[in-house]
Structure formats: C-alpha cells, structure tokens
PDB file of N, CA, C, O and CB in Angstrom:
ATOM      1  N   UNK A   1     -53.613 -65.555   9.939  1.00  0.00           N
ATOM      2  CA  UNK A   1     -55.033 -65.621   9.657  1.00  0.00           C
ATOM      3  C   UNK A   1     -55.745 -64.616  10.550  1.00  0.00           C
ATOM      4  O   UNK A   1     -55.436 -64.480  11.734  1.00  0.00           O
ATOM      5  CB  UNK A   1     -55.584 -67.057   9.872  1.00  0.00           C
ATOM      6  N   UNK A   2     -56.699 -63.921   9.960  1.00  0.00           N
ATOM      7  CA  UNK A   2     -57.489 -62.951  10.715  1.00  0.00           C
ATOM      8  C   UNK A   2     -58.950 -63.104  10.316  1.00  0.00           C
ATOM      9  O   UNK A   2     -59.279 -63.121   9.130  1.00  0.00           O
ATOM     10  CB  UNK A   2     -56.989 -61.492  10.463  1.00  0.00           C
ATOM     11  N   UNK A   3     -59.816 -63.212  11.302  1.00  0.00           N
ATOM     12  CA  UNK A   3     -61.251 -63.330  11.042  1.00  0.00           C
ATOM     13  C   UNK A   3     -61.962 -62.087  11.546  1.00  0.00           C
ATOM     14  O   UNK A   3     -61.761 -61.658  12.682  1.00  0.00           O
ATOM     15  CB  UNK A   3     -61.836 -64.598  11.709  1.00  0.00           C
ATOM     16  N   UNK A   4     -62.804 -61.508  10.678  1.00  0.00           N
ATOM     17  CA  UNK A   4     -63.563 -60.309  11.031  1.00  0.00           C
ATOM     18  C   UNK A   4     -64.972 -60.477  10.479  1.00  0.00           C
ATOM     19  O   UNK A   4     -65.154 -61.009   9.384  1.00  0.00           O
ATOM     20  CB  UNK A   4     -62.882 -59.003  10.471  1.00  0.00           C
ATOM     21  N   UNK A   5     -65.965 -60.024  11.235  1.00  0.00           N
ATOM     22  CA  UNK A   5     -67.356 -60.099  10.792  1.00  0.00           C
ATOM     23  C   UNK A   5     -67.898 -58.689  10.614  1.00  0.00           C
ATOM     24  O   UNK A   5     -67.628 -57.807  11.430  1.00  0.00           O
ATOM     25  CB  UNK A   5     -68.226 -60.900  11.804  1.00  0.00           C
ATOM     26  N   UNK A   6     -68.666 -58.475   9.540  1.00  0.00           N
ATOM     27  CA  UNK A   6     -69.262 -57.172   9.315  1.00  0.00           C
ATOM     28  C   UNK A   6     -70.016 -57.126   8.005  1.00  0.00           C
ATOM     29  O   UNK A   6     -70.158 -58.141   7.324  1.00  0.00           O
ATOM     30  CB  UNK A   6     -68.205 -56.101   9.339  1.00  0.00           C
ATOM     31  N   UNK A   7     -70.501 -55.938   7.652  1.00  0.00           N
ATOM     32  CA  UNK A   7     -71.284 -55.757   6.433  1.00  0.00           C
ATOM     33  C   UNK A   7     -70.545 -54.969   5.354  1.00  0.00           C
ATOM     34  O   UNK A   7     -70.852 -55.116   4.171  1.00  0.00           O
ATOM     35  CB  UNK A   7     -72.576 -55.063   6.762  1.00  0.00           C
ATOM     36  N   UNK A   8     -69.591 -54.147   5.733  1.00  0.00           N
ATOM     37  CA  UNK A   8     -68.868 -53.286   4.797  1.00  0.00           C
ATOM     38  C   UNK A   8     -67.578 -53.976   4.357  1.00  0.00           C
ATOM     39  O   UNK A   8     -66.637 -54.098   5.141  1.00  0.00           O
ATOM     40  CB  UNK A   8     -68.558 -51.907   5.442  1.00  0.00           C
ATOM     41  N   UNK A   9     -67.535 -54.421   3.111  1.00  0.00           N
ATOM     42  CA  UNK A   9     -66.393 -55.188   2.604  1.00  0.00           C
ATOM     43  C   UNK A   9     -65.071 -54.454   2.819  1.00  0.00           C
ATOM     44  O   UNK A   9     -64.097 -55.055   3.271  1.00  0.00           O
ATOM     45  CB  UNK A   9     -66.581 -55.487   1.121  1.00  0.00           C
ATOM     46  N   UNK A  10     -65.029 -53.177   2.503  1.00  0.00           N
ATOM     47  CA  UNK A  10     -63.797 -52.401   2.655  1.00  0.00           C
ATOM     48  C   UNK A  10     -63.345 -52.373   4.117  1.00  0.00           C
ATOM     49  O   UNK A  10     -62.162 -52.551   4.408  1.00  0.00           O
ATOM     50  CB  UNK A  10     -64.000 -50.965   2.135  1.00  0.00           C
ATOM     51  N   UNK A  11     -64.280 -52.152   5.026  1.00  0.00           N
ATOM     52  CA  UNK A  11     -63.960 -52.101   6.458  1.00  0.00           C
ATOM     53  C   UNK A  11     -63.510 -53.471   6.975  1.00  0.00           C
ATOM     54  O   UNK A  11     -62.595 -53.554   7.793  1.00  0.00           O
ATOM     55  CB  UNK A  11     -65.181 -51.610   7.261  1.00  0.00           C
ATOM     56  N   UNK A  12     -64.143 -54.532   6.505  1.00  0.00           N
ATOM     57  CA  UNK A  12     -63.757 -55.886   6.910  1.00  0.00           C
ATOM     58  C   UNK A  12     -62.317 -56.168   6.501  1.00  0.00           C
ATOM     59  O   UNK A  12     -61.531 -56.679   7.299  1.00  0.00           O
ATOM     60  CB  UNK A  12     -64.706 -56.935   6.288  1.00  0.00           C
ATOM     61  N   UNK A  13     -61.971 -55.838   5.265  1.00  0.00           N
ATOM     62  CA  UNK A  13     -60.609 -56.066   4.778  1.00  0.00           C
ATOM     63  C   UNK A  13     -59.622 -55.230   5.579  1.00  0.00           C
ATOM     64  O   UNK A  13     -58.575 -55.732   5.989  1.00  0.00           O
ATOM     65  CB  UNK A  13     -60.501 -55.732   3.273  1.00  0.00           C
ATOM     66  N   UNK A  14     -59.942 -53.969   5.803  1.00  0.00           N
ATOM     67  CA  UNK A  14     -59.060 -53.087   6.569  1.00  0.00           C
ATOM     68  C   UNK A  14     -58.827 -53.639   7.978  1.00  0.00           C
ATOM     69  O   UNK A  14     -57.685 -53.729   8.430  1.00  0.00           O
ATOM     70  CB  UNK A  14     -59.657 -51.668   6.646  1.00  0.00           C
ATOM     71  N   UNK A  15     -59.899 -54.003   8.661  1.00  0.00           N
ATOM     72  CA  UNK A  15     -59.770 -54.509  10.028  1.00  0.00           C
ATOM     73  C   UNK A  15     -58.977 -55.815  10.076  1.00  0.00           C
ATOM     74  O   UNK A  15     -58.170 -56.015  10.984  1.00  0.00           O
ATOM     75  CB  UNK A  15     -61.152 -54.719  10.643  1.00  0.00           C
ATOM     76  N   UNK A  16     -59.200 -56.699   9.111  1.00  0.00           N
ATOM     77  CA  UNK A  16     -58.461 -57.963   9.117  1.00  0.00           C
ATOM     78  C   UNK A  16     -56.970 -57.730   8.886  1.00  0.00           C
ATOM     79  O   UNK A  16     -56.137 -58.427   9.465  1.00  0.00           O
ATOM     80  CB  UNK A  16     -59.017 -58.911   8.046  1.00  0.00           C
ATOM     81  N   UNK A  17     -56.628 -56.758   8.047  1.00  0.00           N
ATOM     82  CA  UNK A  17     -55.214 -56.447   7.808  1.00  0.00           C
ATOM     83  C   UNK A  17     -54.587 -55.784   9.033  1.00  0.00           C
ATOM     84  O   UNK A  17     -53.434 -56.060   9.362  1.00  0.00           O
ATOM     85  CB  UNK A  17     -55.063 -55.533   6.578  1.00  0.00           C
ATOM     86  N   UNK A  18     -55.329 -54.920   9.702  1.00  0.00           N
ATOM     87  CA  UNK A  18     -54.810 -54.271  10.910  1.00  0.00           C
ATOM     88  C   UNK A  18     -54.569 -55.288  12.029  1.00  0.00           C
ATOM     89  O   UNK A  18     -53.658 -55.118  12.840  1.00  0.00           O
ATOM     90  CB  UNK A  18     -55.784 -53.182  11.390  1.00  0.00           C
ATOM     91  N   UNK A  19     -55.385 -56.340  12.071  1.00  0.00           N
ATOM     92  CA  UNK A  19     -55.219 -57.379  13.091  1.00  0.00           C
ATOM     93  C   UNK A  19     -53.882 -58.103  12.968  1.00  0.00           C
ATOM     94  O   UNK A  19     -53.338 -58.576  13.966  1.00  0.00           O
ATOM     95  CB  UNK A  19     -56.352 -58.384  12.996  1.00  0.00           C
ATOM     96  N   UNK A  20     -53.353 -58.191  11.754  1.00  0.00           N
ATOM     97  CA  UNK A  20     -52.092 -58.916  11.544  1.00  0.00           C
ATOM     98  C   UNK A  20     -51.011 -58.007  10.955  1.00  0.00           C
ATOM     99  O   UNK A  20     -50.065 -58.488  10.333  1.00  0.00           O
ATOM    100  CB  UNK A  20     -52.321 -60.119  10.618  1.00  0.00           C
ATOM    101  N   UNK A  21     -51.150 -56.713  11.149  1.00  0.00           N
ATOM    102  CA  UNK A  21     -50.230 -55.729  10.576  1.00  0.00           C
ATOM    103  C   UNK A  21     -48.769 -56.038  10.896  1.00  0.00           C
ATOM    104  O   UNK A  21     -47.929 -56.029   9.996  1.00  0.00           O
ATOM    105  CB  UNK A  21     -50.577 -54.344  11.081  1.00  0.00           C
ATOM    106  N   UNK A  22     -48.454 -56.310  12.155  1.00  0.00           N
ATOM    107  CA  UNK A  22     -47.066 -56.566  12.547  1.00  0.00           C
ATOM    108  C   UNK A  22     -46.498 -57.782  11.827  1.00  0.00           C
ATOM    109  O   UNK A  22     -45.341 -57.767  11.406  1.00  0.00           O
ATOM    110  CB  UNK A  22     -46.970 -56.766  14.058  1.00  0.00           C
ATOM    111  N   UNK A  23     -47.294 -58.830  11.681  1.00  0.00           N
ATOM    112  CA  UNK A  23     -46.848 -60.033  10.979  1.00  0.00           C
ATOM    113  C   UNK A  23     -46.610 -59.744   9.496  1.00  0.00           C
ATOM    114  O   UNK A  23     -45.653 -60.249   8.910  1.00  0.00           O
ATOM    115  CB  UNK A  23     -47.882 -61.161  11.140  1.00  0.00           C
ATOM    116  N   UNK A  24     -47.472 -58.940   8.898  1.00  0.00           N
ATOM    117  CA  UNK A  24     -47.331 -58.602   7.482  1.00  0.00           C
ATOM    118  C   UNK A  24     -46.048 -57.807   7.260  1.00  0.00           C
ATOM    119  O   UNK A  24     -45.264 -58.128   6.368  1.00  0.00           O
ATOM    120  CB  UNK A  24     -48.557 -57.799   6.986  1.00  0.00           C
ATOM    121  N   UNK A  25     -45.834 -56.776   8.065  1.00  0.00           N
ATOM    122  CA  UNK A  25     -44.646 -55.927   7.926  1.00  0.00           C
ATOM    123  C   UNK A  25     -43.381 -56.755   8.107  1.00  0.00           C
ATOM    124  O   UNK A  25     -42.417 -56.586   7.361  1.00  0.00           O
ATOM    125  CB  UNK A  25     -44.677 -54.768   8.948  1.00  0.00           C
ATOM    126  N   UNK A  26     -43.376 -57.642   9.085  1.00  0.00           N
ATOM    127  CA  UNK A  26     -42.206 -58.482   9.340  1.00  0.00           C
ATOM    128  C   UNK A  26     -41.925 -59.417   8.165  1.00  0.00           C
ATOM    129  O   UNK A  26     -40.766 -59.637   7.812  1.00  0.00           O
ATOM    130  CB  UNK A  26     -42.408 -59.296  10.620  1.00  0.00           C
ATOM    131  N   UNK A  27     -42.966 -59.963   7.564  1.00  0.00           N
ATOM    132  CA  UNK A  27     -42.801 -60.939   6.492  1.00  0.00           C
ATOM    133  C   UNK A  27     -42.397 -60.308   5.161  1.00  0.00           C
ATOM    134  O   UNK A  27     -41.568 -60.869   4.445  1.00  0.00           O
ATOM    135  CB  UNK A  27     -44.075 -61.709   6.311  1.00  0.00           C
ATOM    136  N   UNK A  28     -42.968 -59.148   4.816  1.00  0.00           N
ATOM    137  CA  UNK A  28     -42.715 -58.594   3.485  1.00  0.00           C
ATOM    138  C   UNK A  28     -41.822 -57.363   3.484  1.00  0.00           C
ATOM    139  O   UNK A  28     -41.294 -56.993   2.435  1.00  0.00           O
ATOM    140  CB  UNK A  28     -44.009 -58.254   2.836  1.00  0.00           C
ATOM    141  N   UNK A  29     -41.643 -56.726   4.618  1.00  0.00           N
ATOM    142  CA  UNK A  29     -40.792 -55.540   4.672  1.00  0.00           C
ATOM    143  C   UNK A  29     -41.281 -54.469   3.723  1.00  0.00           C
ATOM    144  O   UNK A  29     -42.430 -54.036   3.802  1.00  0.00           O
ATOM    145  CB  UNK A  29     -39.354 -55.900   4.347  1.00  0.00           C
ATOM    146  N   UNK A  30     -40.403 -54.040   2.817  1.00  0.00           N
ATOM    147  CA  UNK A  30     -40.754 -52.971   1.872  1.00  0.00           C
ATOM    148  C   UNK A  30     -41.037 -53.497   0.468  1.00  0.00           C
ATOM    149  O   UNK A  30     -41.103 -52.719  -0.484  1.00  0.00           O
ATOM    150  CB  UNK A  30     -39.636 -51.948   1.809  1.00  0.00           C
ATOM    151  N   UNK A  31     -41.204 -54.809   0.334  1.00  0.00           N
ATOM    152  CA  UNK A  31     -41.513 -55.398  -0.967  1.00  0.00           C
ATOM    153  C   UNK A  31     -42.936 -55.032  -1.386  1.00  0.00           C
ATOM    154  O   UNK A  31     -43.800 -54.798  -0.542  1.00  0.00           O
ATOM    155  CB  UNK A  31     -41.342 -56.933  -0.925  1.00  0.00           C
ATOM    156  N   UNK A  32     -43.165 -54.986  -2.682  1.00  0.00           N
ATOM    157  CA  UNK A  32     -44.513 -54.793  -3.207  1.00  0.00           C
ATOM    158  C   UNK A  32     -45.153 -56.165  -3.371  1.00  0.00           C
ATOM    159  O   UNK A  32     -44.575 -57.051  -4.001  1.00  0.00           O
ATOM    160  CB  UNK A  32     -44.496 -54.010  -4.566  1.00  0.00           C
ATOM    161  N   UNK A  33     -46.327 -56.340  -2.814  1.00  0.00           N
ATOM    162  CA  UNK A  33     -47.033 -57.616  -2.912  1.00  0.00           C
ATOM    163  C   UNK A  33     -48.512 -57.362  -3.179  1.00  0.00           C
ATOM    164  O   UNK A  33     -49.021 -56.266  -2.946  1.00  0.00           O
ATOM    165  CB  UNK A  33     -46.847 -58.454  -1.620  1.00  0.00           C
ATOM    166  N   UNK A  34     -49.179 -58.380  -3.665  1.00  0.00           N
ATOM    167  CA  UNK A  34     -50.626 -58.343  -3.860  1.00  0.00           C
ATOM    168  C   UNK A  34     -51.240 -59.278  -2.828  1.00  0.00           C
ATOM    169  O   UNK A  34     -50.876 -60.451  -2.752  1.00  0.00           O
ATOM    170  CB  UNK A  34     -51.032 -58.757  -5.331  1.00  0.00           C
ATOM    171  N   UNK A  35     -52.161 -58.763  -2.040  1.00  0.00           N
ATOM    172  CA  UNK A  35     -52.848 -59.573  -1.043  1.00  0.00           C
ATOM    173  C   UNK A  35     -54.293 -59.705  -1.483  1.00  0.00           C
ATOM    174  O   UNK A  35     -54.997 -58.707  -1.641  1.00  0.00           O
ATOM    175  CB  UNK A  35     -52.742 -58.947   0.391  1.00  0.00           C
ATOM    176  N   UNK A  36     -54.738 -60.948  -1.683  1.00  0.00           N
ATOM    177  CA  UNK A  36     -56.108 -61.196  -2.129  1.00  0.00           C
ATOM    178  C   UNK A  36     -56.922 -61.740  -0.962  1.00  0.00           C
ATOM    179  O   UNK A  36     -56.704 -62.873  -0.532  1.00  0.00           O
ATOM    180  CB  UNK A  36     -56.136 -62.186  -3.330  1.00  0.00           C
ATOM    181  N   UNK A  37     -57.854 -60.950  -0.446  1.00  0.00           N
ATOM    182  CA  UNK A  37     -58.690 -61.416   0.663  1.00  0.00           C
ATOM    183  C   UNK A  37     -59.651 -62.511   0.200  1.00  0.00           C
ATOM    184  O   UNK A  37     -60.139 -62.484  -0.929  1.00  0.00           O
ATOM    185  CB  UNK A  37     -59.477 -60.243   1.270  1.00  0.00           C
ATOM    186  N   UNK A  38     -59.912 -63.462   1.075  1.00  0.00           N
ATOM    187  CA  UNK A  38     -60.892 -64.509   0.814  1.00  0.00           C
ATOM    188  C   UNK A  38     -62.107 -64.218   1.682  1.00  0.00           C
ATOM    189  O   UNK A  38     -62.067 -64.404   2.898  1.00  0.00           O
ATOM    190  CB  UNK A  38     -60.306 -65.941   1.103  1.00  0.00           C
ATOM    191  N   UNK A  39     -63.187 -63.761   1.055  1.00  0.00           N
ATOM    192  CA  UNK A  39     -64.375 -63.354   1.809  1.00  0.00           C
ATOM    193  C   UNK A  39     -65.457 -64.421   1.657  1.00  0.00           C
ATOM    194  O   UNK A  39     -65.774 -64.846   0.546  1.00  0.00           O
ATOM    195  CB  UNK A  39     -64.898 -61.966   1.325  1.00  0.00           C
ATOM    196  N   UNK A  40     -66.013 -64.844   2.784  1.00  0.00           N
ATOM    197  CA  UNK A  40     -67.101 -65.814   2.789  1.00  0.00           C
ATOM    198  C   UNK A  40     -68.374 -65.079   3.188  1.00  0.00           C
ATOM    199  O   UNK A  40     -68.419 -64.392   4.208  1.00  0.00           O
ATOM    200  CB  UNK A  40     -66.803 -67.012   3.761  1.00  0.00           C
ATOM    201  N   UNK A  41     -69.395 -65.236   2.374  1.00  0.00           N
ATOM    202  CA  UNK A  41     -70.657 -64.544   2.637  1.00  0.00           C
ATOM    203  C   UNK A  41     -71.697 -65.535   3.106  1.00  0.00           C
ATOM    204  O   UNK A  41     -72.834 -65.152   3.382  1.00  0.00           O
ATOM    205  CB  UNK A  41     -71.152 -63.801   1.385  1.00  0.00           C
TER     206      UNK A  41
END
C-alpha cells in the first residue's frame, strides 16, 4: 500500500508506484499485469 497526496493524477500514480517499486518487481517479475489505482478525491 502506498499513500500519496497531490493534485496531478498522473504524478500521484507515478509517485505511489515508485514508493513500492521494489515490492512490485519482486512480486510480478517480468509478467505483464494491469494495475488499477484507487484514487480518493
């Protein structure tokens, strides 16, 4: 889980993914996956 606050949706998603990058890479490796962000406004 990663929580980020901001106004730019693209930047928020990018920052939240960078916060957990190592966990994502470890879990999925080179598989293709779809990640759907849950944004609360």
